[in-house]
C-alpha positions in Angstrom: 2.0 59.3 -35.7 2.9 56.3 -33.5 6.7 56.6 -34.2 6.6 60.5 -33.2 4.8 59.2 -30.1 7.4 56.7 -29.0 10.2 59.3 -30.0 8.6 61.7 -27.5 8.8 59.6 -24.8 11.8 57.0 -25.4 13.8 59.1 -22.7 10.7 58.9 -20.3 10.4 55.0 -20.8 14.0 54.6 -19.6 12.7 56.4 -16.4 9.4 54.6 -16.0 10.9 51.0 -16.4 12.9 51.7 -13.3 10.4 53.5 -11.3 8.5 51.6 -8.4 5.2 53.3 -9.5 2.7 52.6 -12.5 3.6 54.7 -15.7 2.6 54.8 -19.0 1.4 56.8 -22.2 -1.7 56.6 -24.6 -2.3 58.0 -28.0 -4.9 60.7 -29.0 -7.3 58.0 -29.3 -6.8 56.5 -26.0 -4.8 53.4 -27.2 -2.0 52.4 -25.0 1.5 53.1 -26.6 3.2 52.1 -23.2 2.8 51.1 -19.9 5.7 49.7 -17.4 6.0 46.7 -15.5 4.3 48.3 -12.4 1.1 49.2 -14.3 1.2 45.7 -15.4 1.4 44.4 -11.7 -1.2 47.0 -10.4 -3.7 45.7 -13.0 -2.8 42.0 -12.2 -2.4 41.5 -16.0 -1.2 38.1 -17.3 2.5 37.3 -17.9 4.0 38.6 -21.1 0.3 40.5 -22.0 0.9 43.5 -24.4 -1.0 46.6 -23.8 0.1 48.2 -26.7 -2.4 49.4 -29.2 -5.3 48.4 -26.8 -8.0 50.5 -25.2 -8.7 49.9 -21.5 -11.6 48.1 -22.5 -9.7 45.5 -23.8 -7.7 44.8 -20.7 -8.6 41.7 -18.8 -8.6 43.9 -15.6 -11.5 45.3 -13.4 -10.6 48.9 -14.7 -11.8 47.8 -18.0 -15.3 48.7 -17.6 -14.2 52.4 -17.0 -13.0 53.0 -20.4 -15.4 55.8 -21.2 -14.4 57.6 -18.1 -11.0 57.2 -18.9 -11.2 58.3 -22.2 -13.2 61.3 -21.0 -10.0 62.2 -18.8 -7.5 61.8 -21.8 -9.7 64.4 -24.0 -9.9 66.8 -21.0 -6.1 66.6 -20.6 -5.4 67.3 -24.0 -8.2 69.8 -24.4 -6.7 71.6 -21.1 -3.1 70.9 -21.8 -2.5 70.6 -18.1 -2.6 67.7 -15.4 -6.0 66.2 -14.5 -5.9 64.0 -11.7 -8.6 61.3 -10.6 -8.8 59.1 -7.7 -9.5 55.4 -8.7 -11.0 53.0 -6.5 -10.8 49.4 -7.4 -9.4 45.8 -6.3 -5.8 46.5 -7.4 -2.8 43.8 -7.4 -5.1 41.0 -7.6 -6.4 41.5 -4.1 -10.1 41.2 -3.0 -10.6 44.5 -1.5 -10.7 48.0 -2.7 -7.8 50.4 -2.8 -7.8 54.2 -3.5 -5.0 55.2 -6.3 -4.4 58.8 -7.4 -3.9 58.8 -11.0 -2.2 61.7 -12.9 -2.8 62.6 -16.2 -0.5 65.0 -18.3 -0.6 66.0 -21.9 1.9 64.8 -24.5 2.9 67.9 -26.6 4.6 67.7 -29.8 6.9 70.5 -31.2 4.1 72.4 -32.9 1.9 72.6 -29.4 -0.5 70.0 -30.3 -1.7 67.3 -27.9 -0.9 63.9 -29.3 -1.5 61.8 -26.4 -1.3 61.6 -22.6 1.1 60.2 -20.1 -0.2 58.8 -16.9 1.2 58.0 -13.2 -0.4 56.3 -10.3 0.5 56.7 -7.0 -1.1 54.8 -4.0 -3.2 56.9 -1.4 -1.3 56.0 1.7 -2.0 58.3 4.4 -3.7 61.6 4.7 -2.2 64.7 6.2 -4.4 67.1 8.1 -2.2 70.1 7.7 -5.1 72.3 6.4 -7.0 71.6 9.9 -4.1 72.8 11.9 -6.1 76.1 12.7 -9.2 74.7 13.5 -10.3 73.0 16.7 -10.9 69.3 15.6 -14.0 68.1 17.0 -14.1 64.4 18.3 -15.4 63.1 15.3 -15.1 64.1 11.8 -16.6 63.5 8.4 -14.8 63.5 5.1 -16.5 64.5 2.1 -14.1 63.9 -0.9 -14.1 67.2 -2.9 -12.3 67.4 -6.3 -12.5 70.4 -8.1 -12.9 70.4 -12.1 -9.5 71.4 -12.4 -8.4 68.4 -10.5 -10.9 66.0 -11.9 -13.7 64.6 -10.3 -14.5 61.6 -8.2 -15.9 59.0 -10.0 -18.0 56.0 -8.2 -19.3 52.6 -9.7 -21.1 50.0 -7.7 
């Protein structure tokens, strides 16, 4: 199965290695089969640390305690055979403060239509576009409540 997964993503790996954003893939047990350099940098992993064959909980990163939630996301993606997006808020890049990142997960589907793993992609939450408020008279003060539908995932926070 591992060879089948690697074969499925080989052409993608060429792109991911040159991407300025974090990308990777996991098998259907949520073990890493690949993560690019930007993902390693985002998690501030030690130089030459190999994520292959490991679970999230085995990584020396602040995200390791969320292994169960990440695996729930993976199973949901495989079940729905569609993208699931989460907002991850951690002290990324080895910094001392929290940063929000969108993480999109996509199903990795074999020739028979079976979900055999997931592809993930991270992108920083840089700015907020208020295009949906263009018909509303904006008051002096706005309170934003995060709303993430079940189709897009769910917002999870731990203190």
